[in-house]
Biopython code that builds the backbone (N, CA, C, O; Angstrom):
import numpy as np
from Bio.PDB.StructureBuilder import StructureBuilder

atoms = [
    (1, "MET", "N", (15.933, -52.559, -8.020)),
    (1, "MET", "CA", (17.161, -53.771, -8.908)),
    (1, "MET", "C", (16.517, -54.604, -9.472)),
    (1, "MET", "O", (15.779, -55.527, -9.125)),
    (2, "THR", "N", (17.055, -53.967, -10.888)),
    (2, "THR", "CA", (16.573, -54.945, -12.009)),
    (2, "THR", "C", (16.618, -56.802, -11.942)),
    (2, "THR", "O", (17.246, -57.578, -11.222)),
    (3, "GLU", "N", (15.624, -57.008, -13.072)),
    (3, "GLU", "CA", (15.453, -58.725, -12.646)),
    (3, "GLU", "C", (16.401, -59.651, -12.905)),
    (3, "GLU", "O", (16.315, -60.840, -12.600)),
    (4, "ILE", "N", (17.530, -59.001, -13.599)),
    (4, "ILE", "CA", (18.550, -60.249, -13.786)),
    (4, "ILE", "C", (19.338, -60.026, -12.599)),
    (4, "ILE", "O", (19.974, -60.996, -12.187)),
    (5, "GLY", "N", (19.444, -58.616, -11.783)),
    (5, "GLY", "CA", (20.242, -58.597, -10.530)),
    (5, "GLY", "C", (19.252, -59.480, -9.363)),
    (5, "GLY", "O", (19.759, -59.949, -8.345)),
    (6, "LYS", "N", (17.989, -59.600, -9.639)),
    (6, "LYS", "CA", (16.969, -60.066, -8.444)),
    (6, "LYS", "C", (17.183, -61.657, -8.741)),
    (6, "LYS", "O", (16.965, -62.356, -7.751)),
    (7, "PHE", "N", (17.668, -62.531, -10.220)),
    (7, "PHE", "CA", (17.528, -63.730, -10.510)),
    (7, "PHE", "C", (19.422, -63.852, -10.204)),
    (7, "PHE", "O", (19.774, -65.011, -9.984)),
    (8, "PHE", "N", (19.957, -63.361, -10.192)),
    (8, "PHE", "CA", (21.373, -63.700, -9.724)),
    (8, "PHE", "C", (21.455, -63.533, -8.150)),
    (8, "PHE", "O", (22.271, -64.214, -7.528)),
    (9, "MET", "N", (20.870, -62.904, -7.691)),
    (9, "MET", "CA", (20.742, -62.872, -5.930)),
    (9, "MET", "C", (19.737, -64.231, -5.271)),
    (9, "MET", "O", (19.953, -64.715, -4.160)),
    (10, "MET", "N", (18.715, -64.667, -6.130)),
    (10, "MET", "CA", (18.268, -65.760, -6.165)),
    (10, "MET", "C", (19.129, -66.864, -6.243)),
    (10, "MET", "O", (19.492, -67.395, -5.193)),
    (11, "ILE", "N", (19.351, -67.112, -6.871)),
    (11, "ILE", "CA", (20.730, -67.917, -7.836)),
    (11, "ILE", "C", (21.730, -68.993, -6.746)),
    (11, "ILE", "O", (21.788, -70.194, -6.485)),
    (12, "GLY", "N", (22.482, -67.628, -6.304)),
    (12, "GLY", "CA", (23.235, -67.177, -5.159)),
    (12, "GLY", "C", (22.785, -67.702, -3.903)),
    (12, "GLY", "O", (23.468, -68.479, -3.235)),
    (13, "GLY", "N", (21.476, -67.231, -3.517)),
    (13, "GLY", "CA", (21.064, -67.941, -2.134)),
    (13, "GLY", "C", (20.563, -69.214, -2.376)),
    (13, "GLY", "O", (20.257, -69.910, -1.407)),
    (14, "ILE", "N", (20.404, -69.705, -3.697)),
    (14, "ILE", "CA", (20.061, -71.248, -3.701)),
    (14, "ILE", "C", (21.324, -71.645, -3.323)),
    (14, "ILE", "O", (21.482, -72.295, -2.289)),
    (15, "LEU", "N", (22.065, -71.392, -3.898)),
    (15, "LEU", "CA", (23.783, -71.943, -4.061)),
    (15, "LEU", "C", (24.212, -72.313, -2.690)),
    (15, "LEU", "O", (24.727, -73.334, -2.236)),
    (16, "PHE", "N", (23.869, -71.245, -2.190)),
    (16, "PHE", "CA", (24.465, -71.173, -0.649)),
    (16, "PHE", "C", (23.765, -72.296, 0.409)),
    (16, "PHE", "O", (24.358, -73.120, 1.105)),
    (17, "PHE", "N", (22.267, -72.050, 0.296)),
    (17, "PHE", "CA", (21.617, -73.227, 0.729)),
    (17, "PHE", "C", (21.954, -74.576, 0.520)),
    (17, "PHE", "O", (22.086, -75.334, 1.481)),
    (18, "VAL", "N", (22.129, -75.010, -0.823)),
    (18, "VAL", "CA", (22.662, -76.468, -1.299)),
    (18, "VAL", "C", (23.783, -76.691, -0.542)),
    (18, "VAL", "O", (23.963, -77.617, 0.249)),
    (19, "GLY", "N", (24.722, -75.563, -0.898)),
    (19, "GLY", "CA", (25.956, -76.088, -0.184)),
    (19, "GLY", "C", (26.178, -76.043, 1.465)),
    (19, "GLY", "O", (27.198, -76.565, 1.916)),
    (20, "LEU", "N", (25.442, -75.563, 2.155)),
    (20, "LEU", "CA", (25.318, -75.831, 3.487)),
    (20, "LEU", "C", (24.403, -77.191, 3.654)),
    (20, "LEU", "O", (24.835, -78.002, 4.472)),
    (21, "LEU", "N", (23.671, -77.391, 3.241)),
    (21, "LEU", "CA", (22.893, -78.870, 3.342)),
    (21, "LEU", "C", (23.893, -80.082, 3.082)),
    (21, "LEU", "O", (23.972, -81.161, 3.669)),
    (22, "MET", "N", (24.605, -79.588, 2.057)),
    (22, "MET", "CA", (25.711, -80.885, 1.357)),
    (22, "MET", "C", (26.336, -80.955, 2.435)),
    (22, "MET", "O", (26.573, -82.100, 2.820)),
    (23, "GLN", "N", (26.750, -79.973, 3.175)),
    (23, "GLN", "CA", (28.001, -79.783, 4.482)),
    (23, "GLN", "C", (27.738, -80.553, 5.291)),
    (23, "GLN", "O", (28.530, -81.441, 5.606)),
    (24, "PHE", "N", (26.316, -80.385, 5.947)),
    (24, "PHE", "CA", (25.959, -80.895, 7.335)),
    (24, "PHE", "C", (25.048, -82.290, 7.170)),
    (24, "PHE", "O", (24.899, -83.005, 8.161)),
    (25, "PHE", "N", (24.373, -82.697, 5.740)),
    (25, "PHE", "CA", (23.785, -84.122, 5.416)),
    (25, "PHE", "C", (24.416, -84.996, 4.391)),
    (25, "PHE", "O", (23.823, -85.817, 3.690)),
    (26, "HIS", "N", (26.259, -84.603, 4.381)),
    (26, "HIS", "CA", (26.854, -85.299, 3.494)),
    (26, "HIS", "C", (25.873, -86.141, 2.386)),
    (26, "HIS", "O", (25.813, -87.370, 2.395)),
    (27, "PHE", "N", (25.145, -85.328, 1.471)),
    (27, "PHE", "CA", (24.395, -85.435, 0.280)),
    (27, "PHE", "C", (25.294, -86.317, -0.990)),
    (27, "PHE", "O", (24.718, -86.916, -1.897)),
    (28, "GLY", "N", (26.379, -86.271, -0.881)),
    (28, "GLY", "CA", (27.282, -87.234, -1.555)),
    (28, "GLY", "C", (27.638, -88.263, -1.627)),
    (28, "GLY", "O", (28.617, -88.618, -2.284)),
    (29, "LYS", "N", (26.873, -89.022, -0.921)),
    (29, "LYS", "CA", (27.184, -90.147, -0.122)),
    (29, "LYS", "C", (25.784, -91.098, -0.215)),
    (29, "LYS", "O", (25.484, -91.870, 0.696)),
    (30, "LEU", "N", (25.174, -90.975, -1.134)),
    (30, "LEU", "CA", (23.984, -91.758, -1.649)),
    (30, "LEU", "C", (23.876, -93.043, -1.683)),
    (30, "LEU", "O", (24.732, -93.334, -2.519)),
    (31, "PRO", "N", (23.273, -94.282, -1.248)),
    (31, "PRO", "CA", (22.892, -95.266, -1.738)),
    (31, "PRO", "C", (22.173, -95.009, -3.521)),
    (31, "PRO", "O", (21.139, -94.523, -3.979)),
    (32, "GLY", "N", (23.103, -95.494, -3.940)),
    (32, "GLY", "CA", (22.962, -95.326, -5.266)),
    (32, "GLY", "C", (23.912, -94.943, -6.447)),
    (32, "GLY", "O", (24.063, -95.356, -7.597)),
    (33, "ASP", "N", (24.423, -94.087, -5.760)),
    (33, "ASP", "CA", (25.572, -92.958, -6.323)),
    (33, "ASP", "C", (26.753, -94.162, -6.548)),
    (33, "ASP", "O", (26.951, -95.093, -5.768)),
    (34, "ILE", "N", (27.464, -93.910, -7.777)),
    (34, "ILE", "CA", (28.375, -94.909, -8.266)),
    (34, "ILE", "C", (29.471, -94.711, -7.862)),
    (34, "ILE", "O", (29.825, -93.570, -8.160)),
    (35, "VAL", "N", (30.410, -95.402, -7.173)),
    (35, "VAL", "CA", (31.923, -95.265, -7.051)),
    (35, "VAL", "C", (32.447, -96.381, -7.574)),
    (35, "VAL", "O", (32.077, -97.541, -7.392)),
    (36, "ILE", "N", (33.493, -95.899, -8.355)),
    (36, "ILE", "CA", (34.538, -96.945, -9.047)),
    (36, "ILE", "C", (36.062, -96.611, -8.800)),
    (36, "ILE", "O", (36.637, -95.666, -9.339)),
    (37, "ARG", "N", (36.747, -97.652, -7.769)),
    (37, "ARG", "CA", (38.275, -97.424, -7.165)),
    (37, "ARG", "C", (38.810, -98.250, -8.242)),
    (37, "ARG", "O", (38.282, -99.336, -8.483)),
    (38, "LYS", "N", (39.700, -97.877, -8.837)),
    (38, "LYS", "CA", (41.269, -98.571, -9.221)),
    (38, "LYS", "C", (42.184, -98.716, -8.593)),
    (38, "LYS", "O", (42.264, -98.783, -7.367)),
    (39, "GLN", "N", (43.164, -98.798, -9.543)),
    (39, "GLN", "CA", (44.628, -98.536, -8.682)),
    (39, "GLN", "C", (44.833, -97.187, -8.489)),
    (39, "GLN", "O", (44.929, -96.790, -7.328)),
    (40, "ASN", "N", (44.907, -96.511, -9.276)),
    (40, "ASN", "CA", (45.482, -95.218, -9.542)),
    (40, "ASN", "C", (44.261, -94.255, -9.755)),
    (40, "ASN", "O", (44.389, -93.101, -9.348)),
    (41, "ALA", "N", (43.170, -94.605, -10.316)),
    (41, "ALA", "CA", (41.744, -93.643, -10.241)),
    (41, "ALA", "C", (40.824, -93.885, -9.448)),
    (41, "ALA", "O", (40.887, -94.858, -8.696)),
    (42, "THR", "N", (39.968, -93.192, -9.459)),
    (42, "THR", "CA", (38.712, -93.013, -8.855)),
    (42, "THR", "C", (37.774, -92.482, -9.456)),
    (42, "THR", "O", (38.094, -91.434, -10.017)),
    (43, "PHE", "N", (36.649, -92.814, -9.575)),
    (43, "PHE", "CA", (35.653, -92.377, -10.737)),
    (43, "PHE", "C", (34.316, -92.448, -9.710)),
    (43, "PHE", "O", (34.076, -93.382, -8.944)),
    (44, "TYR", "N", (33.575, -91.336, -9.869)),
    (44, "TYR", "CA", (32.454, -91.031, -8.965)),
    (44, "TYR", "C", (31.525, -90.527, -9.704)),
    (44, "TYR", "O", (31.913, -89.625, -10.446)),
    (45, "PHE", "N", (29.893, -90.932, -9.785)),
    (45, "PHE", "CA", (29.335, -90.750, -10.529)),
    (45, "PHE", "C", (27.760, -90.582, -9.353)),
    (45, "PHE", "O", (27.109, -91.444, -8.762)),
    (46, "PRO", "N", (27.651, -89.387, -9.407)),
    (46, "PRO", "CA", (26.765, -89.189, -8.134)),
    (46, "PRO", "C", (24.761, -89.247, -8.574)),
    (46, "PRO", "O", (24.064, -88.279, -8.269)),
    (47, "ILE", "N", (24.273, -90.227, -9.129)),
    (47, "ILE", "CA", (22.936, -90.654, -9.762)),
    (47, "ILE", "C", (22.246, -90.074, -9.026)),
    (47, "ILE", "O", (21.761, -88.975, -9.299)),
    (48, "MET", "N", (22.008, -90.871, -7.631)),
    (48, "MET", "CA", (20.840, -90.200, -6.650)),
    (48, "MET", "C", (20.735, -88.800, -6.628)),
    (48, "MET", "O", (19.902, -88.076, -7.175)),
    (49, "THR", "N", (22.010, -88.430, -5.688)),
    (49, "THR", "CA", (22.299, -87.068, -5.638)),
    (49, "THR", "C", (22.023, -86.216, -6.660)),
    (49, "THR", "O", (21.554, -85.092, -6.485)),
    (50, "SER", "N", (22.286, -86.681, -7.703)),
    (50, "SER", "CA", (21.896, -85.427, -8.917)),
    (50, "SER", "C", (20.482, -85.190, -8.815)),
    (50, "SER", "O", (19.967, -84.079, -8.686)),
    (51, "ILE", "N", (19.566, -86.869, -8.914)),
    (51, "ILE", "CA", (18.181, -86.951, -8.642)),
    (51, "ILE", "C", (17.572, -86.079, -7.577)),
    (51, "ILE", "O", (16.606, -85.399, -7.923)),
    (52, "VAL", "N", (17.896, -86.016, -6.616)),
    (52, "VAL", "CA", (17.905, -85.525, -5.254)),
    (52, "VAL", "C", (17.704, -83.958, -5.414)),
    (52, "VAL", "O", (16.717, -83.296, -5.093)),
    (53, "LEU", "N", (18.897, -83.534, -5.995)),
    (53, "LEU", "CA", (18.736, -82.303, -5.836)),
    (53, "LEU", "C", (18.173, -81.424, -6.929)),
    (53, "LEU", "O", (18.133, -80.193, -6.941)),
    (54, "SER", "N", (17.756, -82.253, -7.823)),
    (54, "SER", "CA", (16.932, -82.113, -8.913)),
    (54, "SER", "C", (15.495, -81.511, -8.515)),
    (54, "SER", "O", (14.910, -80.442, -8.692)),
    (55, "ILE", "N", (15.233, -82.689, -7.913)),
    (55, "ILE", "CA", (13.715, -82.268, -7.497)),
    (55, "ILE", "C", (13.836, -81.624, -6.377)),
    (55, "ILE", "O", (12.687, -81.440, -5.976)),
    (56, "PHE", "N", (14.477, -81.240, -5.748)),
    (56, "PHE", "CA", (14.543, -80.031, -4.276)),
    (56, "PHE", "C", (14.667, -78.467, -5.457)),
    (56, "PHE", "O", (13.962, -77.465, -5.336)),
    (57, "LEU", "N", (15.500, -78.628, -6.280)),
    (57, "LEU", "CA", (15.613, -77.381, -6.913)),
    (57, "LEU", "C", (14.280, -77.249, -7.891)),
    (57, "LEU", "O", (13.973, -76.101, -8.213)),
    (58, "SER", "N", (13.701, -78.027, -8.242)),
    (58, "SER", "CA", (12.395, -78.216, -8.711)),
    (58, "SER", "C", (11.412, -77.825, -8.048)),
    (58, "SER", "O", (10.507, -77.367, -8.745)),
    (59, "LEU", "N", (11.239, -77.829, -6.974)),
    (59, "LEU", "CA", (10.302, -77.895, -6.091)),
    (59, "LEU", "C", (10.378, -76.327, -5.435)),
    (59, "LEU", "O", (9.370, -75.629, -5.322)),
    (60, "ILE", "N", (11.703, -75.897, -5.031)),
    (60, "ILE", "CA", (11.810, -74.436, -4.767)),
    (60, "ILE", "C", (11.578, -73.671, -6.097)),
    (60, "ILE", "O", (10.818, -72.746, -5.812)),
    (61, "LEU", "N", (11.898, -73.628, -7.485)),
    (61, "LEU", "CA", (11.552, -72.963, -8.477)),
    (61, "LEU", "C", (10.021, -72.800, -8.495)),
    (61, "LEU", "O", (9.440, -71.724, -8.351)),
    (62, "PHE", "N", (9.450, -73.970, -8.685)),
    (62, "PHE", "CA", (7.891, -74.261, -8.467)),
    (62, "PHE", "C", (7.453, -73.105, -7.622)),
    (62, "PHE", "O", (6.664, -72.265, -8.054)),
    (63, "ILE", "N", (8.056, -73.054, -6.202)),
    (63, "ILE", "CA", (7.132, -72.067, -5.081)),
    (63, "ILE", "C", (7.655, -70.784, -5.236)),
    (63, "ILE", "O", (6.958, -69.844, -4.853)),
    (64, "ILE", "N", (8.745, -70.566, -5.721)),
    (64, "ILE", "CA", (8.994, -69.068, -6.563)),
    (64, "ILE", "C", (8.312, -68.367, -7.479)),
    (64, "ILE", "O", (8.061, -67.180, -7.689)),
    (65, "GLY", "N", (8.021, -69.648, -8.088)),
    (65, "GLY", "CA", (7.260, -69.314, -9.625)),
    (65, "GLY", "C", (5.393, -68.849, -9.156)),
    (65, "GLY", "O", (4.587, -68.116, -9.729)),
    (66, "LYS", "N", (5.313, -69.489, -8.174)),
    (66, "LYS", "CA", (3.613, -69.483, -7.624)),
    (66, "LYS", "C", (3.671, -68.268, -6.835)),
    (66, "LYS", "O", (2.667, -67.937, -6.204)),
    (67, "LEU", "N", (4.815, -67.503, -6.790)),
    (67, "LEU", "CA", (4.755, -66.408, -5.118)),
    (67, "LEU", "C", (4.657, -65.273, -6.712)),
    (67, "LEU", "O", (4.002, -64.232, -6.768)),
    (68, "LYS", "N", (5.243, -65.686, -7.507)),
    (68, "LYS", "CA", (5.330, -63.949, -8.432)),
    (68, "LYS", "C", (3.438, -63.954, -8.915)),
    (68, "LYS", "O", (2.960, -63.013, -9.550)),
]
sb = StructureBuilder()
sb.init_structure("model")
sb.init_model(0)
sb.init_chain("A")
sb.init_seg("    ")
for serial, (resi, resn, name, xyz) in enumerate(atoms, 1):
    if name == "N":
        sb.init_residue(resn, " ", resi, " ")
    sb.init_atom(name, np.array(xyz, "f"), 0.0, 1.0, " ", f" {name:<3s}", serial, name[0])
structure = sb.get_structure()
């Protein structure tokens, strides 16, 4: 398999794993996430969720980089 194929398979696996985590642990409702509800609209800005996912993905990519 070419390098680009391996890359896409790895990204797909990571996205699948993150999707499973979000289903089971409800990452979208962490303290620090901003939710503004008005009459006809809701604005949701997941600051803490973004930070947690960024740290998690950084660790995964760091580990993958060390394995090469």
